[in-house]
N, C-alpha and C positions, 0 to 999 in steps of 0.2 A: 514447579512443585506445588502441590495442593494437598492440604490436610496432612502435611508431613510425608507425603508419598509421591513417587514419580508418576506422572500422569501419562498414560498411553504408551510411550516408547522412548528409547534413547537414553543417553547418559544425562547427568545433571547439566553438563555444558551444552549439549544439543538442545535440551528443553529450554534452558535459560536464553540461548541466543536465537531460538526459533520464534519469530513473530507470530506464528500461527497459534501459539499457545497463549490464550488470554490469561491463564493462571499466573503467568510470570509478570504481568503488568500491574 
């Protein structure tokens, strides 16, 4: 999640557990 919005694709769970998303780190 970045700037309060979902980035690129997927649900919150997918984005949260996807290490390819630097926004979650």
